[in-house]
C-alpha positions as CSV (number, residue, x, y, z in Angstrom):
1,M,0.0,0.0,0.0
2,S,1.1,3.5,-0.6
3,R,1.4,6.1,2.2
4,F,-1.7,8.0,0.7
5,I,-4.3,5.4,1.3
6,K,-7.0,6.1,4.0
7,N,-6.1,5.1,7.5
8,R,-9.2,2.8,7.6
9,Y,-7.8,0.7,4.7
10,H,-4.4,0.0,6.2
11,G,-4.1,-3.7,6.4
12,F,-7.3,-4.1,4.5
13,A,-7.9,-7.7,3.3
14,S,-9.6,-7.7,-0.1
15,Y,-11.4,-10.6,-1.7
16,T,-9.4,-13.4,-3.2
17,P,-10.9,-14.7,-6.5
18,G,-10.5,-18.4,-7.3
19,E,-7.3,-19.2,-9.0
20,Q,-7.2,-18.5,-12.7
21,R,-5.1,-20.7,-15.1
22,N,-6.8,-20.3,-18.5
23,D,-4.0,-21.5,-20.8
24,G,-5.9,-24.7,-21.5
25,T,-3.6,-26.9,-19.6
26,Y,-5.8,-27.3,-16.5
27,I,-9.4,-28.7,-15.9
28,K,-10.8,-25.8,-14.2
29,L,-13.3,-26.8,-11.5
30,N,-12.7,-24.2,-8.9
31,T,-14.8,-21.0,-9.9
32,N,-18.3,-22.5,-10.7
33,E,-18.4,-21.4,-14.3
34,S,-20.6,-23.2,-16.8
35,P,-18.8,-26.0,-18.8
36,Y,-21.1,-25.2,-21.8
37,P,-20.8,-22.5,-24.3
38,P,-23.3,-19.6,-24.8
39,A,-26.3,-20.4,-26.9
40,P,-26.0,-20.1,-30.7
41,E,-28.3,-17.1,-30.6
42,V,-25.8,-15.3,-28.3
43,Q,-22.8,-16.2,-30.3
44,N,-24.4,-14.7,-33.4
45,A,-26.1,-11.7,-31.6
46,L,-23.6,-8.9,-32.4
47,S,-24.2,-7.2,-35.8
48,Q,-22.1,-4.7,-37.6
49,A,-24.6,-2.1,-36.4
50,D,-23.9,-3.1,-32.9
51,L,-20.2,-2.7,-33.4
52,E,-20.6,0.7,-35.1
53,A,-22.7,1.8,-32.1
54,M,-19.8,1.2,-29.7
55,R,-18.9,4.8,-30.2
56,L,-22.1,5.7,-28.3
57,Y,-22.8,5.4,-24.6
58,P,-25.1,2.5,-23.7
59,D,-28.7,3.0,-22.6
60,P,-28.3,3.8,-18.7
61,T,-31.8,2.5,-18.1
62,G,-31.2,-0.8,-19.9
63,K,-34.9,-0.8,-20.9
64,V,-34.8,-3.6,-23.5
65,L,-33.0,-6.0,-21.2
66,K,-35.2,-4.9,-18.2
67,D,-38.3,-5.6,-20.3
68,K,-37.1,-9.1,-21.3
69,L,-36.1,-10.1,-17.7
70,A,-39.4,-8.7,-16.3
71,A,-41.3,-10.9,-18.8
72,L,-39.2,-13.9,-18.0
73,Y,-39.6,-13.6,-14.2
74,N,-43.2,-12.3,-14.3
75,V,-42.5,-8.9,-12.7
76,Q,-42.6,-5.4,-13.9
77,P,-39.5,-3.6,-15.4
78,E,-39.5,-1.2,-12.4
79,N,-38.8,-4.3,-10.2
80,I,-35.5,-5.0,-12.1
81,F,-32.0,-3.6,-11.3
82,L,-29.1,-4.3,-13.7
83,S,-25.6,-4.5,-12.5
84,N,-22.1,-5.3,-13.4
85,G,-22.1,-8.8,-12.0
86,S,-24.1,-9.5,-8.9
87,D,-21.3,-8.4,-6.5
88,D,-22.2,-4.8,-7.6
89,I,-25.7,-5.4,-6.2
90,L,-24.1,-6.2,-2.7
91,N,-21.9,-3.1,-3.0
92,F,-24.8,-0.7,-3.8
93,A,-27.1,-2.4,-1.2
94,M,-24.5,-2.0,1.5
95,M,-24.4,1.7,0.6
96,A,-28.2,2.1,0.3
97,F,-29.6,0.2,3.1
98,V,-27.2,-0.1,6.2
99,D,-27.0,2.9,8.4
100,E,-23.9,3.7,10.5
101,D,-25.6,2.4,13.8
102,E,-26.8,-0.9,12.1
103,Q,-25.2,-4.2,11.3
104,I,-25.7,-6.9,8.8
105,A,-26.1,-10.6,9.5
106,F,-25.0,-13.4,7.4
107,P,-23.8,-17.1,8.0
108,E,-20.3,-17.6,9.3
109,I,-19.7,-20.1,6.5
110,T,-20.7,-18.4,3.3
111,Y,-19.5,-16.4,0.3
112,S,-16.4,-14.6,1.6
113,F,-17.1,-11.5,-0.4
114,Y,-19.8,-10.5,2.1
115,E,-17.1,-10.1,4.8
116,V,-15.0,-7.9,2.5
117,I,-17.8,-5.6,1.2
118,A,-18.9,-5.1,4.8
119,A,-15.4,-4.2,5.9
120,L,-15.0,-1.8,2.9
121,H,-18.1,0.1,4.0
122,D,-17.2,-0.1,7.7
123,V,-20.4,-2.1,8.5
124,R,-20.5,-4.1,11.6
125,V,-21.2,-7.8,11.1
126,N,-23.2,-10.4,12.9
127,R,-21.7,-13.8,11.8
128,I,-24.4,-16.4,12.5
129,A,-23.1,-20.0,13.2
130,V,-24.1,-22.7,10.9
131,K,-25.1,-26.2,12.3
132,D,-22.6,-29.0,12.8
133,D,-23.6,-30.4,9.3
134,L,-22.9,-26.9,7.8
135,M,-26.6,-26.3,7.2
136,I,-28.2,-22.8,7.9
137,D,-30.7,-22.8,10.6
138,P,-33.5,-20.4,9.4
139,A,-34.8,-19.9,12.9
140,D,-31.6,-18.1,13.7
141,Y,-32.7,-15.2,11.6
142,Y,-36.3,-15.0,12.6
143,S,-37.1,-11.7,14.3
144,L,-33.4,-10.7,14.1
145,N,-34.3,-7.0,13.4
146,Q,-31.1,-6.6,11.4
147,N,-30.3,-6.4,7.7
148,I,-29.7,-9.9,6.4
149,V,-27.7,-11.4,3.5
150,I,-28.2,-15.1,2.8
151,P,-27.1,-17.0,-0.4
152,N,-29.6,-19.6,-1.4
153,P,-28.1,-22.1,-2.2
154,N,-25.3,-21.2,0.2
155,A,-21.6,-21.2,-0.9
156,P,-19.3,-23.0,-0.6
157,T,-21.6,-25.8,0.9
158,G,-24.4,-25.8,-1.8
159,T,-27.2,-26.3,0.8
160,A,-30.5,-24.5,0.3
161,L,-33.4,-23.2,2.4
162,S,-37.0,-23.7,1.3
163,A,-39.0,-20.7,0.0
164,D,-41.3,-21.0,3.2
165,E,-38.2,-20.7,5.4
166,I,-37.0,-17.6,3.6
167,E,-40.5,-16.1,3.6
168,M,-40.5,-16.5,7.5
169,I,-37.1,-14.7,7.7
170,V,-38.5,-11.8,5.5
171,H,-41.8,-11.7,7.3
172,T,-40.3,-11.5,10.8
173,N,-37.8,-8.7,9.8
174,P,-40.2,-6.2,8.2
175,D,-38.2,-3.1,9.0
176,H,-34.9,-4.3,7.5
177,V,-33.8,-5.4,4.0
178,V,-33.3,-9.2,3.4
179,L,-31.1,-9.8,0.5
180,I,-31.3,-13.4,-0.9
181,D,-28.4,-14.1,-3.2
182,E,-29.7,-16.6,-5.8
183,A,-26.5,-17.0,-7.8
184,Y,-26.9,-20.8,-7.9
185,V,-30.7,-21.2,-7.6
186,D,-31.1,-22.6,-11.1
187,F,-29.5,-25.8,-10.2
188,G,-32.3,-27.1,-7.9
189,A,-33.4,-24.6,-5.3
190,E,-36.6,-22.6,-5.3
191,S,-36.5,-19.0,-6.2
192,V,-38.2,-16.4,-3.9
193,I,-38.7,-13.9,-6.7
194,P,-42.4,-14.3,-6.5
195,L,-42.2,-13.1,-2.8
196,T,-41.0,-9.7,-4.0
197,K,-44.6,-8.9,-4.9
198,V,-45.6,-9.5,-1.3
199,Y,-42.8,-8.0,0.7
200,D,-41.2,-4.6,0.2
201,N,-38.1,-5.5,2.1
202,L,-37.0,-8.5,0.0
203,L,-34.3,-8.0,-2.5
204,V,-33.3,-11.0,-4.7
205,A,-29.9,-11.0,-6.5
206,H,-29.2,-13.0,-9.6
207,T,-26.3,-13.5,-11.9
208,F,-25.7,-14.7,-15.5
209,S,-22.2,-16.0,-14.5
210,K,-23.4,-19.5,-13.5
211,Y,-26.3,-21.0,-15.4
212,A,-26.1,-18.6,-18.4
213,S,-22.5,-19.3,-19.4
214,F,-21.8,-15.5,-19.1
215,A,-19.2,-15.2,-16.4
216,G,-17.0,-13.1,-18.7
217,G,-19.9,-10.8,-19.7
218,R,-20.3,-9.5,-16.1
219,L,-24.1,-9.2,-15.9
220,G,-26.2,-9.4,-12.7
221,F,-29.6,-8.2,-11.8
222,A,-31.8,-7.8,-8.8
223,V,-35.5,-8.1,-8.3
224,G,-37.4,-6.2,-5.6
225,S,-40.0,-3.7,-4.8
226,A,-40.0,-0.5,-7.0
227,G,-38.8,1.4,-4.0
228,L,-35.8,-0.8,-3.3
229,I,-34.9,-0.7,-7.0
230,Q,-35.1,3.0,-7.2
231,D,-32.8,3.2,-4.2
232,L,-30.2,1.1,-5.9
233,M,-30.5,3.2,-9.0
234,T,-29.9,6.3,-7.0
235,I,-26.6,4.9,-5.7
236,Q,-25.7,3.5,-9.2
237,Y,-26.3,6.9,-10.9
238,S,-24.2,8.5,-8.2
239,T,-21.2,6.3,-8.9
240,N,-21.4,4.7,-12.4
241,P,-24.5,5.6,-14.4
242,Y,-23.3,3.6,-17.5
243,N,-22.4,0.5,-15.6
244,I,-23.5,-2.0,-18.3
245,N,-21.6,-1.7,-21.6
246,R,-23.3,-1.9,-25.0
247,M,-21.8,-5.3,-25.9
248,T,-22.7,-7.0,-22.6
249,M,-26.3,-5.5,-22.8
250,R,-26.8,-6.8,-26.3
251,L,-25.4,-10.3,-25.5
252,A,-27.5,-10.4,-22.3
253,E,-30.6,-9.7,-24.3
254,A,-29.9,-12.7,-26.5
255,T,-29.2,-14.8,-23.4
256,V,-32.6,-14.1,-22.0
257,D,-34.2,-15.0,-25.4
258,A,-32.3,-18.3,-25.3
259,D,-33.3,-19.2,-21.8
260,T,-34.6,-22.7,-22.8
261,Y,-31.1,-23.6,-23.8
262,Y,-29.6,-22.6,-20.6
263,R,-32.3,-24.4,-18.5
264,A,-31.5,-27.6,-20.5
265,N,-27.8,-27.1,-19.6
266,A,-28.7,-26.7,-15.9
267,E,-30.5,-30.0,-16.1
268,R,-27.3,-31.6,-17.7
269,I,-25.3,-30.2,-14.8
270,K,-27.7,-31.6,-12.2
271,K,-27.3,-35.0,-13.8
272,T,-23.6,-34.8,-13.8
273,R,-23.7,-33.6,-10.2
274,A,-25.6,-36.7,-9.1
275,R,-23.1,-39.0,-10.9
276,T,-20.2,-37.2,-9.4
277,V,-21.6,-37.4,-5.9
278,A,-22.2,-41.1,-6.3
279,A,-18.6,-41.7,-7.4
280,L,-17.2,-39.6,-4.6
281,E,-19.2,-41.5,-2.0
282,T,-17.7,-44.8,-3.3
283,M,-14.2,-43.3,-2.8
284,D,-15.0,-42.7,1.0
285,F,-15.9,-38.9,0.7
286,S,-18.6,-37.2,2.7
287,V,-20.5,-34.9,0.4
288,I,-22.8,-32.1,1.6
289,P,-26.1,-32.3,-0.2
290,S,-25.9,-29.7,-3.0
291,M,-28.4,-27.7,-4.9
292,A,-25.7,-25.7,-6.7
293,N,-23.4,-26.4,-9.7
294,F,-20.7,-27.6,-7.3
295,V,-20.2,-30.0,-4.5
296,F,-18.5,-29.8,-1.1
297,A,-16.7,-32.9,-0.2
298,K,-14.1,-34.2,2.4
299,H,-12.3,-37.6,2.5
300,A,-12.3,-39.8,5.5
301,C,-8.6,-39.9,5.8
302,I,-6.7,-37.5,3.5
303,S,-6.8,-33.8,4.3
304,G,-8.5,-31.3,2.0
305,K,-5.3,-29.4,1.4
306,T,-3.4,-32.5,0.5
307,I,-6.1,-33.4,-2.1
308,Y,-6.2,-29.9,-3.5
309,E,-2.3,-29.8,-3.8
310,Q,-2.1,-33.2,-5.4
311,M,-4.9,-32.4,-7.9
312,L,-3.2,-29.2,-8.9
313,K,0.0,-31.3,-9.7
314,R,-2.3,-33.4,-12.0
315,F,-3.7,-30.2,-13.7
316,V,-7.1,-30.1,-12.1
317,L,-8.0,-26.9,-10.2
318,I,-10.5,-27.3,-7.3
319,R,-11.1,-24.8,-4.5
320,H,-9.7,-25.3,-1.0
321,F,-10.4,-23.0,2.0
322,D,-8.1,-22.4,5.0
323,N,-11.1,-21.7,7.4
324,P,-10.5,-24.3,10.2
325,K,-14.2,-25.2,10.2
326,I,-14.1,-26.3,6.5
327,T,-10.5,-26.9,5.9
328,D,-11.0,-30.7,5.4
329,Y,-13.4,-29.9,2.5
330,N,-12.8,-29.0,-1.1
331,R,-15.4,-27.3,-3.4
332,I,-15.6,-29.0,-6.8
333,S,-17.4,-27.3,-9.6
334,I,-19.4,-29.5,-11.8
335,G,-18.0,-29.5,-15.3
336,S,-19.0,-31.5,-18.4
337,D,-19.1,-35.3,-18.1
338,E,-15.7,-35.5,-19.9
339,Q,-14.2,-33.1,-17.4
340,M,-15.6,-34.9,-14.4
341,D,-14.3,-38.3,-15.8
342,F,-10.8,-36.7,-16.0
343,F,-11.3,-35.2,-12.5
344,L,-12.3,-38.7,-11.0
345,E,-9.5,-40.5,-12.8
346,R,-6.9,-38.1,-11.3
347,L,-8.6,-38.3,-7.9
348,T,-8.3,-42.0,-8.0
349,E,-4.5,-41.6,-8.6
350,V,-4.2,-39.4,-5.6
351,L,-6.2,-41.8,-3.4
352,N,-4.1,-44.7,-4.5
353,A,-0.9,-42.8,-3.8
354,Y,-2.0,-42.2,-0.2
355,S,-3.7,-45.5,0.5
């Protein structure tokens, strides 16, 4: 750090993204990207006119994309907020909804970006313990009277709450915003977007990075009451009014049009997930029940770090965490059937070497 950085950021620990090795040498199962390419409609979406229009600013309202998303999710355009990835939603929500004398609650085992963004905005945090099986107990959030962020499914575990459980959390905290991060909801959990029509304190965040093969496009969106969305737009327009570029906007519109293609891919991933879990269990792994496009697994005898390091030597990237409560586990993204076959073959080599 330079000597000019604010005092409050001295020693600040920023978010650490998953390791990136994109030279084609590694099987990449550590960042929960889709193994499948964008739909043909998306690959062919950009015209010469689109490229010529790059000299112009994009539509800051994102009207066409909002209209398409609203139709897809059965809400109104004024209930949609567009963002540069879903992490931007968390950033804007922290600025918009958490006062200086308030704190925000989220699970102690969860997406580590929540901790970072809270620290960035100097927001006090209430880390709520998960159960021994790493499941979230929804009752811990009932009548909490705090702002709440819960990913559903949770990361890195993949566990999910029911829509009824989430509704009770929202219902019993009427004077605080409850943000449900549905980055992985398309792989088996139930979305609570319909509840945004009932509760004005519910904000649901989505991303195109997982099910929609669009991690490189950086497109997220939130659904909520018109009031919440207007609050987010006020913050956005005060920081970066043109936060979605023209190319991303056009490709995202084509992505929504091709939703059936992506839903089919999600079903393929769910089938591959089930096959992978079955294989891991025959290898003496314990696997947390997952509703996401990854699994969280630990071996009965070999440490999580050892497995991570040995798989890296065999050109397979998986995700290991140093948190003592989960250090025996590794998070394994679900790739294509061919990628998972390669993963299981290399994993067998590791287990044989340590048996």
